[in-house]
C-alpha positions in Angstrom: -108.4 18.9 31.6 -109.1 15.5 30.3 -108.5 12.1 31.9 -107.6 9.2 29.6 -107.9 5.5 30.4 -106.8 2.8 27.9 -108.1 -0.7 27.7 -108.2 -3.7 25.3 -104.6 -4.7 25.4 -103.6 -8.4 25.7 -101.9 -11.2 23.9 -102.4 -12.0 20.2 -100.7 -14.3 17.7 -98.9 -12.8 14.8 -101.4 -12.0 12.1 -104.2 -11.5 14.6 -106.2 -8.5 15.7 -106.9 -6.4 18.8 -108.9 -3.3 19.4 -107.7 -0.8 21.9 -110.0 1.8 23.6 -109.2 5.1 25.2 -112.0 6.5 27.3 -111.9 10.2 28.0 -113.5 11.9 30.9 -113.6 15.5 32.1 -113.9 16.9 28.6 -114.9 15.5 25.3 -112.1 14.1 23.1 -113.3 16.1 20.1 -111.8 19.2 21.7 -108.3 17.7 21.3 -106.0 16.2 18.8 -105.9 12.6 20.0 -103.1 10.1 19.3 -101.8 6.6 20.1 -98.1 6.1 20.9 -96.3 3.0 21.8 -93.2 2.1 23.7 -91.3 -1.2 23.6 -88.7 -2.1 26.2 -85.5 -0.3 25.7 -86.9 1.9 23.0 -88.3 5.5 22.8 -92.0 6.2 22.7 -93.1 6.3 19.1 -96.0 7.8 17.3 -98.6 5.3 16.0 -101.7 7.3 14.8 -103.6 10.5 15.4 -107.0 11.9 14.7 -107.8 15.6 14.5 -110.6 17.4 16.4 -114.0 16.1 15.6 -112.5 13.2 13.7 -111.9 15.1 10.5 -108.9 13.2 9.5 -106.5 10.5 10.6 -102.7 10.0 10.2 -100.6 6.9 10.6 -97.0 6.0 11.1 -95.6 4.2 8.0 -95.0 1.1 10.1 -98.8 0.6 10.8 -100.4 2.2 7.7 -102.8 -0.2 6.1 -103.0 -2.4 9.2 -104.2 0.0 12.0 -107.2 2.2 12.0 -107.9 5.0 14.5 -111.5 6.2 15.1 -113.6 8.0 17.6 -117.1 7.7 19.0 -118.5 11.0 20.3 -121.4 9.4 22.1 -119.0 7.2 24.1 -116.3 9.9 24.3 -113.9 7.2 23.3 -111.2 6.7 20.7 -110.2 3.4 19.3 -107.2 1.8 17.6 -108.1 -1.3 15.6 -105.0 -3.3 15.0 -105.0 -6.0 12.3 -102.3 -8.2 10.8 -100.3 -7.7 13.9 -96.5 -8.4 13.8 -94.2 -9.2 16.7 -92.7 -5.8 16.3 -96.1 -4.3 17.3 -95.6 -5.5 20.8 -95.4 -2.6 23.2 -97.2 -0.6 25.8 -99.7 1.5 24.0 -100.6 5.0 25.3 -103.4 7.3 24.4 -102.6 11.0 24.4 -104.5 14.4 23.9 -103.1 17.7 22.6 -105.0 20.8 23.4 -102.8 23.4 21.7 -103.1 22.1 18.1 -105.6 21.4 15.4 -103.4 19.4 13.0 -101.7 16.1 13.4 -98.7 16.0 15.7 -96.2 13.1 15.9 -94.0 14.4 18.7 -94.8 13.1 22.2 -93.9 16.5 23.6 -96.8 18.1 21.8 -99.3 16.1 23.8 -100.5 17.4 27.2 -102.4 14.5 28.6 -101.6 10.8 28.7 -103.2 7.6 29.9 -101.3 5.0 31.8 -101.0 2.6 28.9 -102.1 -0.9 28.0 -99.8 -3.8 27.2 -99.9 -5.5 23.8 -98.0 -8.8 23.4 -97.7 -10.4 19.9 -96.3 -13.9 19.6 -94.7 -15.2 16.5 
């Protein structure tokens, strides 16, 4: 079992940048497919980005492609989401998730077994 804790959320102006962190404990994140999801008020949780086991590849939602970058640090047992050129529509609670059953990218929230509590990102226009 892995425990996930997100951090790094906050307020940013449109066009600005934030970096989110997801610290894993209990097991190394490289044993899972890791992902970031987000959920805005009144909306469903949506996929943002994922990284396969051992960081072989990353995959992004079209809405963030070219602006967000997901990466992992094995030494820190932490995955990151670098968010650049942020837009007001990026405002949401961002969640880190881990899937233990898969080796390829998964975009459905139901495919993930472990979740963090989330970190709020606010983007002002």
